[in-house]
ROTI-346078 format. One record per residue: residue number from 1; x, y, z of N, C-alpha, C in turn. Coordinates in steps of 0.001 Angstrom, whole numbers, plus 524288, in hexadecimal, padded with zeros to 5 digits. Layout:
BEGIN
SITE   num     n_u     n_v     n_w    ca_u    ca_v    ca_w     c_u     c_v     c_w
SITE   NUM       X       Y       Z       X       Y       Z       X       Y       Z
...
REM end
This chain:
BEGIN
SITE   num     n_u     n_v     n_w    ca_u    ca_v    ca_w     c_u     c_v     c_w
SITE     1   071BD   970BC   CE45B   06D4C   96E09   CE735   06BAC   97139   CEB9B
SITE     2   06673   97161   CEC61   0643E   97496   CF0E9   065A8   97229   CF62D
SITE     3   06675   975BE   CFA0E   06801   973F1   CFF1F   06323   9738C   D024B
SITE     4   05E96   974AB   D002C   05948   97420   D0321   058D5   96EC1   D0522
SITE     5   056DE   96E20   D0970   055CC   96920   D0BF1   051B7   9661E   D0895
SITE     6   052F3   960F5   D0809   04F74   95DED   D051F   04ADF   95C93   D0849
SITE     7   0460D   95D83   D0629   04142   95C35   D0934   03DD1   957EB   D067E
SITE     8   03F9E   95547   D0262   03D43   9515F   CFFC6   0413E   94D99   CFD47
SITE     9   04081   94890   CFE8F   04443   9448C   CFC50   04117   940DB   CF8F6
SITE    10   042CD   94099   CF409   04094   93CDA   CF092   04408   93801   CEFF8
SITE    11   0417B   93365   CEFE3   04468   92E55   CEFA6   042F3   92BAA   CEA58
SITE    12   046C7   929A3   CE7F4   04633   92569   CE3F6   044C8   92098   CE6D9
SITE    13   04293   91C5E   CE3FF   0415C   917D4   CE63B   044F2   9137C   CE50D
SITE    14   04531   91194   CE009   04882   90CFF   CDEA5   04E43   90EA8   CDF74
SITE    15   05146   90B7B   CE2C5   056CF   90C7C   CE384   057E1   91096   CE775
SITE    16   05405   912DE   CE95E   0549C   916CA   CED9D   05223   91569   CF2AB
SITE    17   04D2B   91449   CF28B   04A28   9128C   CF749   049FF   90C4F   CF772
SITE    18   04985   90A2E   CF2D7   048C2   90450   CF270   04C43   9022E   CEE1B
SITE    19   04E19   8FD52   CEEF3   05100   8FA5E   CEB21   04CD8   8F6F7   CE7FB
SITE    20   04B36   8F8D2   CE3B5   04767   8F6FA   CE078   04923   8F3E6   CDBD9
SITE    21   04E59   8F33A   CDBA3   050CD   8F0DA   CD6C6   04E80   8EB87   CD53A
SITE    22   04DB5   8E7D1   CD92B   04C1A   8E2DA   CD73B   046C9   8E306   CD484
SITE    23   042E9   8E594   CD663   03E21   8E5D8   CD3AC   03E00   8E902   CCE91
SITE    24   04134   8ED01   CCE58   04107   8EFD8   CC995   043F6   8ECD1   CC575
SITE    25   04855   8EA88   CC67F   04B25   8E74F   CC287   047FF   8E2B1   CC0EC
SITE    26   0458C   8E021   CC4C0   0424C   8DBC0   CC2FF   03D93   8DD2D   CBFCC
SITE    27   03B74   8E184   CC07B   0374B   8E378   CBD68   03950   8E51E   CB7A4
SITE    28   03DFE   8E77A   CB7C8   040B8   8E8D1   CB2C5   0416B   8E3F1   CAF66
SITE    29   043CE   8E040   CB216   044FC   8DB42   CAF0B   03FD4   8D948   CACBE
SITE    30   03BBE   8D8CB   CB01F   036CB   8D6FE   CAE98   03449   8D9D2   CA9D2
SITE    31   0348F   8DED8   CAA3B   032F0   8E241   CA602   0358F   8E0F3   CA0F1
SITE    32   03ABF   8E092   CA0C0   03DC2   8DFDE   C9C27   03C9C   8DA52   C9A1C
SITE    33   03BFF   8D6A7   C9D69   03AB1   8D15F   C9B54   0352E   8D11D   C9941
SITE    34   03169   8D4AC   C9AFE   02C3F   8D4AE   C9919   02BFF   8D6DC   C937F
SITE    35   02F6B   8DA21   C923D   02FAD   8DC54   C8CDC   033BE   8D9EF   C899E
SITE    36   0364C   8D5A6   C8B97   03A38   8D310   C8885   03F07   8D5BE   C879B
SITE    37   0408D   8D94E   C8B1F   04555   8DC22   C8B0B   04994   8D9B8   C8DE7
SITE    38   04E79   8D8B2   C8BF9   0524A   8D5E2   C8F24   05416   8D955   C93C3
SITE    39   0558F   8D6A9   C97B8   05785   8D9C1   C9C4C   05C49   8DCB5   C9B24
SITE    40   05CE3   8E156   C9CEA   061A3   8E47B   C9BB9   0659A   8E306   C9F75
SITE    41   06A4D   8E528   C9EA4   06EF0   8E40B   CA1F3   06F0D   8E6FA   CA6EA
SITE    42   072AB   8E593   CAA5C   072CA   8E7DF   CAF5F   07344   8EDFC   CAF6E
SITE    43   07625   8EFD1   CAB4E   076D8   8F570   CAA6E   071B2   8F86B   CAA25
SITE    44   06D9D   8F614   CA766   068AB   8F837   CA6FA   06572   8F7CA   CABF7
SITE    45   065B9   8F2A9   CAE18   062B6   8F195   CB2A8   06478   8F512   CB78F
SITE    46   0690E   8F6B1   CB785   06B18   8F9EF   CBB82   068DC   8FF7D   CBBE4
SITE    47   0664D   90127   CB734   063BE   9062B   CB6DA   05E1F   9060C   CB6FD
SITE    48   05BF3   90139   CB787   0560A   900C2   CB789   05316   9037F   CBBE8
SITE    49   0554F   90352   CC06A   05295   90555   CC506   05342   90B14   CC550
SITE    50   04F1B   90E06   CC5BC   04F61   91362   CC61A   04C3F   91635   CC23C
SITE    51   04DCB   91633   CBD0A   04AE7   918E7   CB904   045A4   9168C   CB845
SITE    52   041E7   9195B   CB5F7   03CC5   9168B   CB44E   03D84   91173   CB0F9
SITE    53   03AC1   90DA5   CB252   03B99   90892   CAFB6   03A5F   90910   CA9F7
SITE    54   036AA   90C3D   CA895   0351D   90CE2   CA34F   03991   90E9B   C9FD9
SITE    55   03C74   91254   CA244   04102   9150A   C9F84   04573   9110B   C9EA3
SITE    56   045BC   90D6C   CA2A9   049FA   908FA   CA238   04834   90560   C9D80
SITE    57   04374   903BC   C9D78   0418B   90098   C9921   042A8   90371   C93C6
SITE    58   041AF   90823   C934A   04302   90B06   C8E3A   04882   90B18   C8D43
SITE    59   04C05   90B6A   C9164   0519E   90BBE   C9068   053E3   9069A   C8E65
SITE    60   05095   9028D   C8F0D   05250   8FD5A   C8CE9   050B4   8FCA2   C8724
SITE    61   04EAA   900E5   C84C8   04D48   900A0   C7F42   0484A   8FDC5   C7DE2
SITE    62   0451E   8FCC1   C81B3   03FE4   8FA8F   C8087   03C47   8FE6A   C7E07
SITE    63   03920   8FC69   C7A51   0352F   8FF9F   C77FF   030FE   9011E   C7BB3
SITE    64   02DB8   904B8   C7A50   029F3   906A8   C7E6E   025F4   90259   C7FA2
SITE    65   024E4   8FECE   C7C46   020E8   8FAE0   C7DAE   0235B   8F762   C8220
SITE    66   02826   8F5BE   C814C   02ADA   8F2BA   C84D1   02BF1   8F547   C8A28
SITE    67   02D20   8FA71   C8938   02DD3   8FD9E   C8E22   0290D   8FD98   C91AC
SITE    68   02492   8FE5C   C8EFA   01FAF   8FE4E   C9261   01E84   8F914   C946A
SITE    69   01F5B   8F4F9   C917A   01EBC   8EF98   C9379   02287   8EE2A   C97B4
SITE    70   02715   8EFD8   C973D   02AD6   8EF03   C9BDE   0295E   8F229   CA067
SITE    71   0279B   8F700   C9F64   02604   8FA15   CA424   0217F   8F76B   CA700
SITE    72   01DAD   8F5D0   CA463   0193D   8F2EF   CA69E   01AB8   8EE1F   CA92B
SITE    73   01E52   8EAD6   CA704   0202F   8E64C   CA99B   02368   8E73C   CAE7C
SITE    74   0269C   8EB4E   CAE4D   0296F   8ED08   CB2D6   025A9   8EEA2   CB765
SITE    75   021C2   8F1D9   CB5B9   01DDD   8F3B0   CB9F5   01ACC   8EF2C   CBC1C
SITE    76   01977   8EAF5   CB905   01690   8E6EC   CBB08   0199A   8E3CE   CBECB
SITE    77   01EF5   8E300   CBD6F   02243   8DFD1   CC0E3   022FB   8E33A   CC5FB
SITE    78   02424   8E7F4   CC541   02526   8EB1C   CCA03   020AD   8EBC7   CCD64
SITE    79   01C2D   8EBF5   CCB38   01750   8ECAF   CCE0C   0164F   8E7FA   CD147
SITE    80   0170B   8E33F   CCEF4   01634   8DE67   CD1B7   019CC   8DC4D   CD591
SITE    81   01EA1   8DD80   CD4BD   022A1   8DB5D   CD864   027F3   8DEE3   CD8AC
SITE    82   02925   8E17F   CD494   02E10   8E454   CD49C   02ED7   8E83E   CD91A
SITE    83   02A35   8EAC8   CD9BA   02A77   8EF46   CDE2F   02C51   8ED28   CE341
SITE    84   02AC8   8E84D   CE448   02C58   8E658   CE9A8   03209   8E418   CE9BF
SITE    85   0348F   8E33A   CE544   039CA   8E1A1   CE57A   03D80   8E601   CE67D
SITE    86   03DC6   8E7E2   CEB4A   03FCB   8EC97   CECD9   04134   8EC8B   CF2CC
SITE    87   0442B   8F02F   CF48B   04550   8F0D3   CFA0E   04708   8F69C   CFB22
SITE    88   0464C   8F829   CFFC6   047B2   8FD51   D01B6   04DB7   8FD62   D0364
SITE    89   050AB   900A0   D010C   05605   9015B   D0260   056BE   90255   D086C
SITE    90   05B04   9001C   D0A58   05C16   900EA   D0FBB   05D0C   9065C   D1150
SITE    91   05A9A   90843   D1528   05B8A   90D87   D176B   057F7   910F5   D1552
SITE    92   054ED   91045   D115B   05138   9137F   D0F03   04D12   915A5   D12CE
SITE    93   04AA8   91228   D1631   046C3   913D8   D19F9   0493C   91806   D1DAD
SITE    94   04E15   9174B   D1F03   050AE   91B20   D22CF   05101   92095   D1FC6
SITE    95   05251   92059   D1AE0   052A9   92533   D180D   04D38   92820   D183E
SITE    96   04952   9252E   D16F1   043FB   927A8   D16CB   0422C   92991   D1C4D
SITE    97   04357   92624   D2065   0420E   92768   D25E5   044C2   92CA1   D2738
SITE    98   04970   92D5D   D2584   04C4B   9323C   D26E7   04A20   93703   D249E
SITE    99   0483D   93640   D1FCC   045D2   93A92   D1D2A   0402C   93C0C   D1F8C
SITE   100   03D9C   937CD   D210C   0384A   938DB   D23A5   03945   93B95   D28F7
SITE   101   03D8B   939E9   D2BC3   03E70   93C59   D30FE   03FFC   941CD   D3028
SITE   102   0426B   9432B   D2BB6   043EF   948CF   D2ADC   03FCE   94C10   D287F
SITE   103   03B2C   9495D   D27BF   036ED   94C6B   D2540   03788   94DB8   D1FAB
SITE   104   03A50   94AF5   D1CBA   03BA2   94BE1   D1737   037EA   94860   D13E6
SITE   105   03470   94A94   D10AF   030FB   946FA   D0D51   033E4   9444E   D08F5
SITE   106   031D7   94025   D0728   03417   93D07   D0337   03050   93B62   CFF43
SITE   107   03209   93A59   CFA77   02EF5   93889   CF67E   0322D   93458   CF2F6
SITE   108   02F86   93119   CF010   0326E   92D99   CEC84   03193   92FA9   CE6BA
SITE   109   035D1   92F17   CE394   0352E   9309A   CDE68   03850   92C20   CDB47
SITE   110   03574   92897   CD8F3   0378B   92415   CD690   03550   92361   CD0E6
SITE   111   03892   9212B   CCD58   036B1   91FE0   CC81D   033DC   91B02   CC7CE
SITE   112   03377   91878   CCC11   0301E   9138E   CCCA1   02A63   9152D   CCC56
SITE   113   0273D   91181   CCA51   02178   9128D   CCA4C   01F91   91454   CD00B
SITE   114   01CEF   91859   CD00A   01B0F   91AAC   CD55A   0181B   91694   CD872
SITE   115   01455   91337   CD613   011E2   90F0A   CD944   01537   90B51   CDB83
SITE   116   01926   90998   CD895   01D0B   905DF   CDA69   0207A   9083E   CDEC4
SITE   117   021EC   90D13   CDE6F   0253C   90FB5   CE217   0220C   90FEA   CE765
SITE   118   01D75   91183   CE6D9   01A18   9120B   CEBB5   01966   90C6C   CEE44
SITE   119   01871   90872   CEB10   017D8   9031B   CED0D   01CAC   90183   CEFFB
SITE   120   0211E   9020A   CEDF4   0260C   9005C   CF005   026BC   9033D   CF544
SITE   121   02630   90895   CF58F   02743   90B1F   CFA20   0234A   90A1A   CFE40
SITE   122   01E57   908C7   CFC8D   01AA2   9077B   D00C8   01BC5   901CB   D02D8
SITE   123   01DA6   8FE86   CFEFB   01F13   8F936   D00A2   0233F   8F908   D051D
SITE   124   02741   8FCA0   D0465   02B62   8FCE3   D07D6   02A49   90089   D0CA2
SITE   125   025A5   9029E   D0CF7   024B0   90629   D111D   026E8   90B68   D10B6
SITE   126   02884   90D0B   D0C33   02B18   91239   D0B62   027E9   9169D   D0964
SITE   127   0231E   9155E   D0742   01FFB   91917   D042D   01EAD   91DF2   D07B2
SITE   128   01DBC   91D50   D0CD5   01BFB   92135   D101D   02033   9259B   D1185
SITE   129   024E9   92461   D0FC8   02993   92824   D10AD   028C8   92CB7   D0CEF
SITE   130   0261B   92BE9   D088C   026A1   92F40   D0478   02150   9326C   D03B4
SITE   131   021FB   93736   D0245   01D42   93AAD   D0123   01ABD   938F5   CFC70
SITE   132   01DC4   93725   CF800   01BA8   9356D   CF398   01F5C   931CD   CF0ED
SITE   133   01D40   92DD9   CEE30   020A1   92A21   CEAF9   01F47   92B0D   CE51A
SITE   134   02301   92DAB   CE25B   02247   92F10   CDD02   02540   92B25   CD9B6
SITE   135   02291   928E9   CD571   02502   92538   CD201   02330   925A4   CCCD7
SITE   136   024B6   92246   CC960   022F6   92283   CC3AC   01D1F   92149   CC36E
SITE   137   01A80   9239A   CBF7B   014D6   92279   CBEB5   01424   91D35   CBBF8
SITE   138   00F53   91B53   CBC29   00E39   91664   CB989   00EE4   916A0   CB3A0
SITE   139   00D70   91B5F   CB19A   00DE0   91B5A   CABAD   0132F   91D21   CA973
SITE   140   01709   91E31   CAD53   01C3E   91F6A   CABAC   01D2C   924F6   CA9D7
SITE   141   0192E   9281C   CAA6E   01987   92DC0   CA905   01CAD   93092   CAD65
SITE   142   01D1C   92EB0   CB1EC   0205D   930B5   CB60F   02442   92C67   CB793
SITE   143   02923   92D0D   CB5AD   02CB7   928D0   CB746   03253   92A96   CB850
SITE   144   03378   92F25   CB642   03950   9313C   CB6E8   039DE   93305   CBCD5
SITE   145   03EB5   932FD   CBDFB   04012   934AC   CC3B8   03E39   93A1A   CC48A
SITE   146   03ECC   93DB5   CC0BC   03D7C   9430B   CC12F   0375C   9436D   CC214
SITE   147   034A1   94019   CBF4D   02F21   94023   CBF65   02D0C   93E71   CC4F7
SITE   148   02F86   93A18   CC6F9   02D6E   93856   CCC06   02F4F   93BB2   CD0B6
SITE   149   033AD   93E82   CCFE7   03598   94235   CD3C0   03180   946C6   CD3EE
SITE   150   02FFD   9489A   CCF69   02C21   94CC9   CCEDA   02722   94B38   CD1A6
SITE   151   0255E   9463F   CD0BC   02065   944B4   CD300   0210E   94451   CD8E5
SITE   152   0259E   94282   CDAE7   02638   941E3   CE0A3   025F7   947CD   CE309
SITE   153   02895   94B5E   CE075   0289A   950A7   CE250   02349   95300   CE2CE
SITE   154   0204F   95263   CDE65   01AD7   954A9   CDDA8   01752   95263   CE19D
SITE   155   017BF   94D89   CE28A   01453   94AD7   CE671   0158E   94C9E   CEC29
SITE   156   01A26   94E43   CED25   01AF9   95000   CF28C   01AF6   95629   CF2F5
SITE   157   018D5   95845   CEECD   01813   95E3D   CEEA9   01D15   9616F   CEDEB
SITE   158   020E0   95F43   CEB29   0256A   96232   CEA10   025E7   962BC   CE3FC
SITE   159   024FB   96747   CE1D1   02577   967ED   CDBD9   02AB8   96671   CD9E1
SITE   160   02A7C   9634F   CD5BA   02FB8   961E1   CD2FA   03124   96609   CCFE0
SITE   161   03671   9684A   CD0B6   03845   96C6F   CCDEB   03D20   96AC8   CCB3E
SITE   162   03D30   96B39   CC654   041F1   9692C   CC2E2   046AE   96C5F   CC3FA
SITE   163   04B34   96A8C   CC2D4   04FF6   96DC7   CC395   04FE7   972F9   CC0D4
SITE   164   04D31   9733D   CBC83   04C46   97839   CB99B   048D3   97BA9   CBCB0
SITE   165   045D0   979D0   CC000   041E0   97D1D   CC322   0447A   97E2F   CC89B
SITE   166   04940   97C4E   CC981   04B9F   97D3B   CCE82   04C37   97888   CD1BC
SITE   167   049C5   973F8   CD06B   04A54   96F3A   CD333   04683   96EBD   CD7E5
SITE   168   0464F   96A7F   CDA56   04295   96942   CDE82   0463A   9693B   CE343
SITE   169   0454B   96D10   CE6D9   048B8   96DB0   CEB69   0473A   969EB   CEFB1
SITE   170   04AC1   968F4   CF318   04A68   96650   CF842   04899   960B3   CF7B4
SITE   171   049B8   95E33   CF2FE   048AC   958F7   CF231   04D94   9560A   CF0BF
SITE   172   04DC9   950A9   CF272   0520F   94D89   CF11E   04F9F   947FE   CEF12
SITE   173   05266   945B7   CEBC9   050AE   9404F   CE9D0   054DC   93CFB   CEB49
SITE   174   05336   937F4   CED00   0565A   93383   CEE44   0559E   92F66   CEA3E
SITE   175   059CE   92D90   CE76D   058E0   929C7   CE303   05D9B   92661   CE2B5
SITE   176   05DFB   92325   CDE86   062DF   91FF8   CDDD0   064F6   91FCE   CD82F
SITE   177   061FB   922B6   CD4CC   0639E   922CD   CCF33   06437   92859   CCD34
SITE   178   066E9   928AB   CC8E6   067D7   92DED   CC64E   062C4   93036   CC49E
SITE   179   05EB5   92CAF   CC314   059F9   92EF6   CC168   056E6   93209   CC58A
SITE   180   057FD   93071   CCADB   0562B   932F0   CCF4D   05885   93861   CCF3A
SITE   181   05D8A   938E4   CCE23   06024   93DD2   CCE58   05DC9   941A0   CC9B8
SITE   182   05D7A   93F52   CC53C   05B6F   94247   CC0EE   055F3   943FA   CC163
SITE   183   0531E   9400D   CC36B   04CC2   94173   CC3B6   04BE4   94526   CC7F9
SITE   184   04E6F   944B1   CCC91   04D72   9486E   CD0A7   0500D   94DAB   CCEDD
SITE   185   054AC   94D57   CCC39   0578C   951E4   CCABE   0547D   95583   CC728
SITE   186   050E2   952EA   CC3FA   04D69   9563C   CC09D   04A9D   95A3F   CC3A0
SITE   187   04985   9596D   CC8F0   046C6   95CD3   CCC0D   04A0D   95F28   CCFDD
SITE   188   04F37   95F32   CCF44   05329   961D6   CD215   053F3   95F04   CD793
SITE   189   052B5   95ABE   CD804   052BE   95768   CDCEA   057E7   95486   CDD78
SITE   190   05B45   9557E   CE12D   06003   95264   CE1F2   05EA4   94CEE   CE3EA
SITE   191   06262   9496E   CE291   06187   943CB   CE37E   06610   94153   CE6A4
SITE   192   064A3   93DFF   CEA4C   067A1   93A96   CED34   0672A   93515   CEA46
SITE   193   06BFA   9334D   CE8B9   06B80   92DC7   CE68F   06DED   929F1   CEA65
SITE   194   06B38   925BE   CEB1A   06CE1   9218C   CEEFF   06FE8   91D5D   CEC01
SITE   195   0739D   91B27   CEE7C   076E9   91748   CEC41   07570   911CA   CECAF
SITE   196   070D3   910CA   CEF38   06F22   90B9D   CEF90   06B38   90991   CEBC3
SITE   197   06A29   90D76   CE7DB   06638   90C4A   CE3E3   068D1   90A2A   CDEEE
SITE   198   0666F   90B78   CDAB6   06847   90951   CD58F   06B87   90CC3   CD1DF
SITE   199   06D10   91153   CD421   06FAD   91519   CD104   07573   9136B   CD084
SITE   200   077BD   9158D   CCC6A   07D5A   914B3   CCB87   08096   91920   CCE51
SITE   201   085A0   917A4   CCF74   08893   91B93   CD1B9   088B3   920D7   CCF06
SITE   202   08924   92049   CC9EC   08984   92530   CC6D7   084DD   928BE   CC71C
SITE   203   08033   92639   CC8A2   07B7F   9294B   CC94D   07B9E   92D08   CCDB1
SITE   204   07ED8   92B8E   CD167   07E81   92E93   CD645   08181   9342B   CD56E
SITE   205   0843A   9345E   CD152   086FE   93949   CCFE5   08346   93DE5   CCF38
SITE   206   07EC0   93C93   CCD8A   07ACA   9409D   CCC24   07756   9426E   CD109
SITE   207   077E5   93F68   CD541   074B6   9407E   CD9F1   0773D   9447F   CDD55
SITE   208   0741C   9478F   CE0C0   075F1   94B2C   CE3F2   07887   94888   CE881
SITE   209   076ED   9443D   CEA3D   078C3   94100   CEE7E   0786D   93B62   CED32
SITE   210   07BCC   9383D   CEF86   07BC8   9327E   CEF25   07C8E   93049   CF453
SITE   211   079AC   92C7F   CF59C   079DA   929D0   CFA86   07A45   923FE   CFA38
SITE   212   07D32   92189   CFDEE   07DD5   91BD9   CFD42   07AD3   91896   D016D
SITE   213   07839   91B2D   D0508   0752A   9183D   D0906   07055   91B6F   D0AA4
SITE   214   06C57   91868   D0D03   067D2   91B0A   D0EDF   0698B   91F11   D1323
SITE   215   06D03   91D8D   D1679   06F02   920E9   D1AA3   07113   925D3   D187C
SITE   216   07457   92580   D1489   0766C   92A0E   D11FC   07273   92D23   D0F9B
SITE   217   06E0B   92AEC   D0D42   06A01   92E17   D0B01   06719   930F3   D0F90
SITE   218   065FF   92E79   D13AA   06386   930FB   D17E6   06663   935D5   D19D9
SITE   219   06B96   9354D   D1A90   06ED0   939DD   D1C90   06E78   93E03   D1878
SITE   220   06ED6   93CAB   D131A   06E55   940C1   D0F42   069E3   943CB   D0F42
SITE   221   06584   9407C   D0F57   05FF8   94308   D0F02   05F1C   9467B   D140B
SITE   222   060FC   9449C   D1831   060CE   947BC   D1D09   06370   94D10   D1C4F
SITE   223   067EB   94D3C   D19D3   06A9B   95218   D1911   067AD   9558A   D1551
SITE   224   06576   95326   D113B   0627E   95650   D0D28   05D4E   95840   D0F26
SITE   225   05B23   95584   D12F7   055CE   9571B   D14DC   055B3   95A0F   D19FD
SITE   226   05A3B   95B62   D1BBF   05A86   95E37   D20FC   0575B   96344   D2084
SITE   227   053FD   963F6   D249A   050A4   9685C   D24B6   04BFA   96873   D20F6
SITE   228   04BA7   963FA   D1E73   04736   963D5   D1A30   041A4   96345   D1CE0
SITE   229   041DF   96085   D2184   03CF1   95F84   D23E1   03A4E   963CB   D260F
REM end
């Protein structure tokens, strides 16, 4: 791993900046009921938050017609009320304030629909912390973590370079699930996983760092971004 000081921090949204589980799971249940699919067990529900929702519907064995109808029902629910069934994790504002004070730019890279991500961050007064908020496209053509990380990098003027091309230097990603690790890792970006989100303990083995509190995250990012400003 490069010892170059980090000069750009990317953040996941769900499970990292905000606790969005109530709205996401309610929308998931609504979507399945709409297409007449029985609710899955807790083992499946535990993995719903993080990956693109359309991929989750496909993993349940729904045919493409029901997948599309479930996606539409989920989007309708989330657009009307699910997005607001949410809260900012304790200490997150302190993390962001510390990076602003250090002169380190930030962006969001989330598999959530980009419009919803921006709405949520604006609602909580967090949007202005970020140079750009990158999320999934309305048509689903951009939805993987690697795709949204690339969009965030491009929008802040940092070319996304894959590991085969040498990776993207001086950037770190903060997330809560292993798909954050693998998506950012596609571009050679190391990842900090937070323990207050929705990831399982085993997922943290793949991360470069793991932190259990916002204060610990602030300390780690301070050490990584020293002399970056």
